[in-house]
C-alpha positions as CSV (number, residue, x, y, z in Angstrom):
1,X,75.6,-43.1,130.7
2,X,79.2,-42.7,129.5
3,X,80.8,-39.3,129.0
4,X,81.0,-40.0,125.2
5,X,77.3,-40.9,125.1
6,X,76.4,-37.8,127.0
7,X,78.5,-35.7,124.6
8,X,76.9,-37.3,121.6
9,X,73.4,-36.7,123.0
10,X,74.1,-33.1,123.7
11,X,75.4,-32.6,120.3
12,X,72.4,-34.2,118.7
13,X,70.1,-32.1,120.9
14,X,71.9,-29.0,119.9
15,X,71.6,-29.8,116.2
16,X,67.8,-30.3,116.8
17,X,67.6,-26.9,118.5
18,X,69.5,-25.1,115.7
19,X,67.4,-26.9,113.1
20,X,64.2,-25.5,114.7
21,X,65.6,-22.0,114.7
22,X,66.5,-22.0,111.1
23,X,63.1,-23.2,109.7
24,X,59.7,-21.6,109.4
25,X,56.4,-23.4,109.4
26,X,56.3,-22.9,105.6
27,X,59.7,-24.5,105.1
28,X,59.5,-27.8,107.0
29,X,62.7,-29.3,105.6
30,X,65.2,-29.4,108.4
31,X,67.8,-31.4,106.6
32,X,71.3,-30.0,106.1
33,X,72.7,-30.6,102.7
34,X,75.7,-32.9,102.1
35,X,78.3,-31.2,100.0
36,X,78.1,-32.7,96.6
37,X,81.0,-32.4,94.1
38,X,80.6,-33.9,90.6
39,X,77.4,-35.6,91.6
40,X,78.8,-37.4,94.7
41,X,78.9,-36.8,98.4
42,X,82.2,-35.2,99.3
43,X,82.1,-35.8,103.0
44,X,80.9,-39.3,104.0
45,X,80.0,-38.1,107.5
46,X,77.4,-35.7,106.0
47,X,75.4,-38.4,104.2
48,X,72.5,-38.5,106.6
49,X,69.6,-36.2,105.9
50,X,68.3,-35.4,109.4
51,X,70.1,-32.6,111.1
52,X,70.6,-34.4,114.4
53,X,72.2,-37.3,112.7
54,X,74.7,-35.7,110.3
55,X,77.4,-35.0,112.9
56,X,80.6,-37.0,113.6
57,X,79.1,-38.0,116.9
58,X,76.7,-40.3,115.2
59,X,78.8,-41.8,112.4
60,X,81.8,-43.8,113.6
61,X,85.1,-44.0,111.6
62,X,84.1,-47.4,110.5
63,X,80.7,-46.2,109.3
64,X,82.3,-43.4,107.3
65,X,84.8,-45.8,105.7
66,X,81.9,-48.2,104.7
67,X,79.8,-45.3,103.3
68,X,82.8,-43.9,101.4
69,X,82.7,-47.1,99.3
70,X,79.1,-46.3,98.2
71,X,80.4,-44.4,95.2
72,X,80.6,-44.3,91.4
73,X,84.3,-44.9,91.7
74,X,83.7,-48.2,93.5
75,X,81.3,-49.4,90.9
76,X,83.7,-48.4,88.1
77,X,86.5,-50.2,89.9
78,X,84.4,-53.4,89.9
79,X,83.7,-53.0,86.2
80,X,87.4,-52.4,85.4
81,X,88.3,-55.5,87.4
82,X,85.8,-57.5,85.3
83,X,87.6,-56.4,82.1
84,X,91.1,-57.0,83.4
85,X,91.0,-60.1,85.6
86,X,90.5,-63.8,85.2
87,X,87.0,-64.8,84.4
88,X,86.8,-66.9,87.5
89,X,87.2,-63.7,89.5
90,X,84.5,-61.7,87.7
91,X,81.5,-60.4,89.6
92,X,78.0,-60.3,88.0
93,X,76.6,-56.8,88.3
94,X,73.0,-56.5,89.2
95,X,71.2,-53.2,89.5
96,X,67.9,-52.6,91.3
97,X,66.0,-49.4,90.8
98,X,63.6,-47.9,93.3
99,X,60.2,-46.9,91.8
100,X,60.6,-43.4,93.2
101,X,63.8,-43.0,91.2
102,X,62.2,-43.7,87.8
103,X,60.1,-40.5,87.7
104,X,63.3,-38.5,88.1
105,X,64.7,-40.1,85.0
106,X,61.3,-39.7,83.2
107,X,61.4,-35.9,83.8
108,X,65.1,-35.6,82.9
109,X,64.7,-37.7,79.7
110,X,61.4,-36.1,78.7
111,X,59.6,-39.5,78.3
112,X,57.1,-41.5,80.3
113,X,58.1,-43.7,83.3
114,X,58.1,-47.0,81.4
115,X,60.3,-45.6,78.6
116,X,62.6,-44.0,81.2
117,X,63.0,-47.3,82.9
118,X,63.9,-48.9,79.5
119,X,66.4,-46.2,78.7
120,X,68.0,-46.4,82.1
121,X,68.3,-50.2,81.7
122,X,69.9,-49.7,78.3
123,X,72.5,-47.3,79.8
124,X,73.3,-49.5,82.8
125,X,73.8,-52.5,80.5
126,X,76.2,-50.5,78.3
127,X,78.3,-50.1,81.5
128,X,78.5,-53.8,82.1
129,X,75.5,-54.4,84.3
130,X,74.1,-57.8,83.6
131,X,70.6,-57.6,85.1
132,X,68.4,-54.5,85.9
133,X,65.4,-54.9,88.2
134,X,63.0,-52.5,89.8
135,X,62.2,-53.0,93.5
136,X,58.4,-53.0,93.4
137,X,58.3,-56.7,93.9
138,X,60.4,-56.4,97.1
139,X,58.2,-53.5,98.3
140,X,55.2,-55.9,97.9
141,X,56.8,-58.3,100.4
142,X,57.5,-55.4,102.8
143,X,53.9,-54.2,102.6
144,X,52.4,-57.7,103.1
145,X,54.6,-58.4,106.1
146,X,53.8,-55.0,107.6
147,X,50.1,-55.6,107.2
148,X,50.4,-58.9,108.9
149,X,52.5,-57.4,111.8
150,X,50.0,-54.6,112.3
151,X,47.1,-57.0,112.7
152,X,49.1,-59.0,115.3
153,X,50.1,-55.9,117.2
154,X,46.5,-54.5,117.2
155,X,45.2,-57.8,118.6
156,X,47.7,-57.8,121.5
157,X,47.4,-54.1,122.2
158,X,45.7,-54.6,125.6
159,X,48.4,-57.0,126.8
160,X,51.5,-55.3,125.3
161,X,52.1,-51.6,126.0
162,X,54.6,-51.5,123.1
163,X,52.3,-53.0,120.5
164,X,50.9,-49.6,119.4
165,X,51.5,-47.3,117.8
166,X,53.3,-49.1,115.1
167,X,55.9,-47.0,113.2
168,X,56.9,-47.9,109.7
169,X,60.5,-49.0,109.1
170,X,61.4,-48.3,105.5
171,X,63.1,-44.9,106.0
172,X,66.7,-45.3,107.2
173,X,67.0,-41.7,108.3
174,X,64.1,-42.2,110.7
175,X,65.4,-45.5,111.8
176,X,68.8,-44.1,112.6
177,X,67.3,-41.3,114.6
178,X,65.0,-43.7,116.5
179,X,67.9,-46.0,117.4
180,X,70.6,-43.4,118.2
181,X,68.5,-40.7,119.9
182,X,65.0,-41.9,120.9
183,X,66.0,-45.4,122.0
184,X,63.5,-47.5,124.0
185,X,60.8,-44.7,123.7
186,X,60.3,-45.8,120.1
187,X,62.3,-48.8,119.0
188,X,59.8,-51.4,120.4
189,X,57.1,-49.8,118.3
190,X,59.0,-50.0,115.0
191,X,57.6,-52.5,112.5
192,X,60.2,-55.3,112.0
193,X,59.5,-55.8,108.3
194,X,62.7,-55.1,106.3
195,X,62.6,-52.2,103.9
196,X,62.1,-52.8,100.1
197,X,65.8,-52.1,99.5
198,X,66.9,-54.8,101.9
199,X,64.3,-57.4,100.9
200,X,65.5,-56.8,97.3
201,X,69.0,-57.5,98.6
202,X,67.8,-60.9,99.9
203,X,66.0,-61.6,96.6
204,X,69.1,-60.9,94.6
205,X,71.7,-62.6,96.8
206,X,69.7,-65.4,98.3
207,X,67.2,-66.3,95.5
208,X,68.1,-64.9,92.2
209,X,71.9,-65.6,92.4
210,X,71.7,-69.0,93.9
211,X,68.5,-70.5,92.4
212,X,68.2,-68.7,89.1
213,X,71.9,-68.1,88.2
214,X,73.6,-70.9,90.2
215,X,76.0,-68.4,91.6
216,X,77.4,-68.0,95.1
217,X,76.2,-64.6,96.5
218,X,79.7,-63.2,96.8
219,X,80.0,-63.5,93.0
220,X,77.3,-61.0,92.6
221,X,77.8,-57.2,93.0
222,X,74.4,-55.6,93.8
223,X,73.8,-51.9,93.2
224,X,70.6,-50.1,94.3
225,X,69.6,-46.8,92.7
226,X,67.7,-44.8,95.2
227,X,66.3,-41.3,95.6
228,X,68.1,-40.4,98.9
229,X,71.6,-40.6,100.5
230,X,70.3,-42.3,103.7
231,X,69.9,-45.6,101.8
232,X,73.7,-45.8,101.7
233,X,73.7,-45.9,105.5
234,X,71.1,-48.7,105.5
235,X,73.1,-50.8,103.2
236,X,76.0,-51.0,105.6
237,X,74.1,-52.1,108.7
238,X,75.8,-55.1,110.2
239,X,72.7,-57.3,110.2
240,X,72.7,-57.1,106.3
241,X,76.2,-58.5,106.1
242,X,77.0,-62.2,105.7
243,X,80.3,-62.7,107.5
244,X,80.7,-66.3,106.3
245,X,80.5,-65.3,102.6
246,X,81.9,-61.8,103.2
247,X,79.1,-60.2,101.2
248,X,76.4,-57.7,101.7
249,X,72.7,-57.9,100.6
250,X,73.3,-54.5,98.9
251,X,76.9,-53.8,98.0
252,X,76.5,-50.2,96.9
253,X,73.7,-47.6,96.8
254,X,73.9,-44.8,94.2
255,X,71.5,-42.0,94.1
256,X,69.5,-41.1,91.0
257,X,71.5,-37.9,90.8
258,X,74.8,-39.8,90.9
259,X,73.7,-42.0,87.9
260,X,72.5,-38.9,86.0
261,X,75.8,-37.2,86.6
262,X,77.6,-40.3,85.2
263,X,75.5,-40.1,82.1
264,X,76.4,-36.4,81.7
265,X,80.0,-37.2,82.4
266,X,80.0,-39.7,79.6
267,X,78.0,-37.4,77.3
268,X,75.3,-40.0,76.8
269,X,72.5,-39.0,74.5
270,X,69.1,-40.3,75.7
271,X,67.9,-40.4,72.1
272,X,70.8,-42.8,71.1
273,X,70.2,-45.1,74.1
274,X,68.6,-48.5,73.4
275,X,65.3,-49.1,75.2
276,X,65.9,-52.4,77.1
277,X,63.1,-53.8,79.2
278,X,63.8,-54.4,82.8
279,X,64.7,-58.0,83.9
280,X,62.4,-60.1,86.0
281,X,63.4,-62.0,89.1
282,X,61.3,-64.9,88.0
283,X,62.3,-64.7,84.4
284,X,59.4,-65.6,82.1
285,X,57.0,-66.0,85.1
286,X,57.5,-62.4,86.1
287,X,55.2,-59.5,85.3
288,X,56.8,-57.1,82.9
289,X,54.3,-54.2,83.4
290,X,55.5,-51.3,85.6
291,X,53.1,-50.7,88.4
292,X,53.2,-48.8,91.7
293,X,51.7,-49.0,95.1
294,X,49.3,-46.6,96.7
295,X,50.7,-43.4,98.3
296,X,51.9,-40.0,97.1
297,X,55.4,-40.6,96.1
298,X,56.3,-43.4,98.5
299,X,55.4,-47.1,98.9
300,X,52.1,-46.3,100.5
301,X,52.5,-48.4,103.6
302,X,49.8,-46.3,105.4
303,X,47.2,-46.8,102.7
304,X,47.8,-50.5,102.2
305,X,47.8,-51.3,105.9
306,X,44.7,-49.1,106.5
307,X,42.6,-50.8,103.9
308,X,43.8,-54.2,104.9
309,X,43.2,-53.6,108.6
310,X,39.7,-52.2,107.9
311,X,38.8,-55.4,106.1
312,X,40.6,-57.9,108.4
313,X,39.6,-56.4,111.7
314,X,36.2,-54.8,111.0
315,X,35.0,-56.3,107.7
316,X,34.9,-52.9,106.0
317,X,35.9,-52.4,102.3
318,X,37.7,-49.1,101.9
319,X,38.4,-48.0,98.3
320,X,39.3,-44.3,98.8
321,X,41.2,-42.8,101.7
322,X,40.6,-39.2,102.8
323,X,43.5,-37.4,104.5
324,X,43.0,-34.6,107.0
325,X,45.8,-32.1,107.0
326,X,47.0,-31.0,110.5
327,X,50.1,-28.9,110.9
328,X,51.0,-29.0,107.2
329,X,50.8,-31.2,104.1
330,X,53.4,-33.4,105.7
331,X,51.4,-34.1,108.8
332,X,48.1,-35.8,108.0
333,X,45.6,-38.1,109.6
334,X,43.4,-40.9,108.3
335,X,40.5,-42.1,110.4
336,X,38.1,-45.0,110.1
337,X,34.8,-44.5,111.9
338,X,31.6,-46.5,112.3
339,X,28.5,-45.3,114.1
340,X,30.4,-42.4,115.6
341,X,33.1,-44.7,117.0
342,X,36.7,-44.3,115.9
343,X,38.0,-47.7,114.8
344,X,41.4,-46.8,113.3
345,X,43.4,-43.7,113.4
346,X,46.6,-43.5,111.3
347,X,49.0,-40.6,110.5
348,X,51.5,-39.8,107.8
349,X,54.4,-37.8,109.3
350,X,57.1,-36.6,106.9
351,X,60.1,-34.3,107.6
352,X,62.2,-34.0,110.7
353,X,60.3,-31.1,112.3
354,X,57.1,-33.0,112.1
355,X,58.8,-36.1,113.5
356,X,60.0,-34.0,116.4
357,X,56.4,-32.9,117.1
358,X,55.2,-36.5,117.0
359,X,57.9,-37.6,119.4
360,X,57.1,-34.7,121.8
361,X,53.5,-35.8,121.9
362,X,54.6,-39.4,122.4
363,X,56.7,-38.5,125.4
364,X,53.6,-36.9,127.0
365,X,51.4,-40.0,126.1
366,X,49.3,-38.0,123.7
367,X,49.6,-40.1,120.5
368,X,46.2,-41.4,119.5
369,X,47.4,-43.2,116.5
370,X,47.5,-46.9,115.8
371,X,50.0,-46.6,113.0
372,X,52.3,-43.8,111.8
373,X,54.0,-43.8,108.4
374,X,57.3,-41.9,109.1
375,X,59.6,-40.5,106.4
376,X,62.5,-38.2,107.1
377,X,62.1,-36.4,103.7
378,X,59.4,-33.7,103.6
379,X,57.1,-34.7,100.7
380,X,58.1,-38.3,100.9
381,X,60.6,-40.4,98.9
382,X,60.2,-38.6,95.6
383,X,61.7,-35.5,97.4
384,X,64.9,-37.4,98.4
385,X,67.9,-35.1,98.2
386,X,69.7,-37.6,96.0
387,X,67.4,-36.4,93.1
388,X,65.2,-33.5,94.1
389,X,67.7,-30.8,95.0
390,X,67.8,-27.7,92.8
391,X,70.8,-27.2,90.5
392,X,71.8,-24.2,92.7
393,X,71.8,-26.5,95.7
394,X,70.4,-26.1,99.2
395,X,66.7,-26.4,98.4
396,X,64.3,-28.9,97.0
397,X,63.3,-28.1,93.4
398,X,59.6,-27.9,93.9
399,X,58.8,-27.8,90.1
400,X,60.9,-30.9,89.6
401,X,59.1,-32.7,92.5
402,X,55.7,-31.8,91.1
403,X,56.7,-33.2,87.7
404,X,57.9,-36.3,89.4
405,X,54.7,-36.7,91.3
406,X,52.7,-36.4,88.1
407,X,54.9,-39.0,86.4
408,X,54.7,-41.4,89.4
409,X,50.9,-41.1,89.7
410,X,50.6,-42.0,86.0
411,X,51.6,-45.6,86.8
412,X,48.8,-48.1,87.5
413,X,48.3,-49.2,91.1
414,X,48.3,-52.9,91.9
415,X,47.8,-54.4,95.3
416,X,50.6,-56.8,96.3
417,X,48.0,-59.3,97.3
418,X,47.2,-59.9,93.7
419,X,50.7,-60.1,92.4
420,X,51.3,-63.7,91.3
421,X,55.1,-63.4,91.5
422,X,54.8,-62.8,95.3
423,X,52.8,-65.9,95.8
424,X,55.2,-68.0,93.8
425,X,58.2,-66.7,95.7
426,X,56.5,-67.2,99.1
427,X,56.3,-70.9,98.3
428,X,59.4,-71.5,96.2
429,X,61.8,-69.2,98.0
430,X,60.4,-68.9,101.5
431,X,58.6,-72.2,102.1
432,X,55.3,-70.5,103.0
433,X,54.0,-67.2,104.3
434,X,54.5,-67.9,108.0
435,X,57.7,-70.0,107.7
436,X,60.8,-69.4,109.9
437,X,62.6,-68.7,106.6
438,X,60.2,-65.9,105.8
439,X,60.7,-64.5,109.3
440,X,64.5,-64.6,108.9
441,X,64.7,-63.0,105.5
442,X,61.9,-60.5,105.5
443,X,62.3,-59.1,109.0
444,X,65.0,-57.5,111.2
445,X,65.5,-56.0,114.6
446,X,66.1,-52.5,115.8
447,X,68.4,-51.6,118.6
448,X,68.3,-49.1,121.4
449,X,71.7,-47.4,121.0
450,X,70.8,-44.2,122.9
451,X,71.3,-45.5,126.5
452,X,68.2,-43.5,127.3
453,X,65.7,-45.7,129.1
454,X,62.9,-43.4,130.2
455,X,59.5,-44.9,129.3
456,X,56.6,-42.8,128.1
457,X,53.5,-42.6,130.2
458,X,51.0,-45.4,129.6
459,X,48.9,-44.7,126.5
460,X,45.3,-45.7,126.3
461,X,43.9,-47.2,123.1
């Protein structure tokens, strides 16, 4: 290991130790707060939420430069260029809104989630955004691909020591920590399905722009509105950049708080905003109703995969899932039993301190789980610091989060398996569920960047 790598590792480990000292069992949030001025991150090196990741030893100068462009100023620059320059040089602005951001606007606007989505769409279009989508469709792809991968991993568990447990891959803070610090202990276990954000990037740049709008991808500027700052880091990963066309799947990520700040800055009155329905990737063939997936404030990968696996592997229909709380509300188990035998054991592990507990157990070979849904934000995605921080700063606004949870749970749940738009896109865009094109556009790889190659003891399943 190089001296630089050793120094980075020590620095990361020190952050972890300090993080543990500062938090009690009641306050499981170990994330340092990025300094936010006028609704934006002031220091790009402080974007990441997890304490061990938010130091300059993890983010390179190149990373910081890329992330610094994930800003309101950059979006406004593109909008101004569209007004000033030759039409041939215009970029079509497309915005994709994460479902977990919509409850934030619902609470702030004092309306239901559907009306909030329409008001937000109306505001974005007054800025010059041409199309506004929500990313539920992309999340459906991510869930279906994760379900399929879990079944494959489960069936090869006796031949492949890295097959299980499978860790979910939609949280970029967790992924960054896994790659930079944990390395080969964890990276082979991470589900390869792309996150909803990055699948949405492919949908917009590869399908919608080319097939629906007859535009080259570099002519489209794609903005994602997300609940947390970590999504900015995910957008600049090198595998999501097309060097030939010099374009990213997602050009810019703005947090819900940054968008709301822009509305305040422009003195926008919600009452005066037009209600404009969201656009549909498939146009008339798309489903206009806002729906959500299972789960308390996230995309519900655990619940969807659990129900699917119970049916696919054991022929059992599961309608309701019962969580058993372990250390705290952010460390819970779900178990499937039959005749006294444990068939499946899943866990939901949210927040960095709980992640550390999980990793500690994994190093000792004491992880009994087949799947773990991992999120770096305590409470899940609704609690992302890009929207859930109190006005005084430094803490999550628990009252706001509770209101967002109530708003989110008001949306109807729909299984991605019954979404007709997904089936159409699998055929028209991806040439089938198991095609090489589907594998290329819906999956990615995770790297061991830690240079730590100690393997955990063999785990029995």
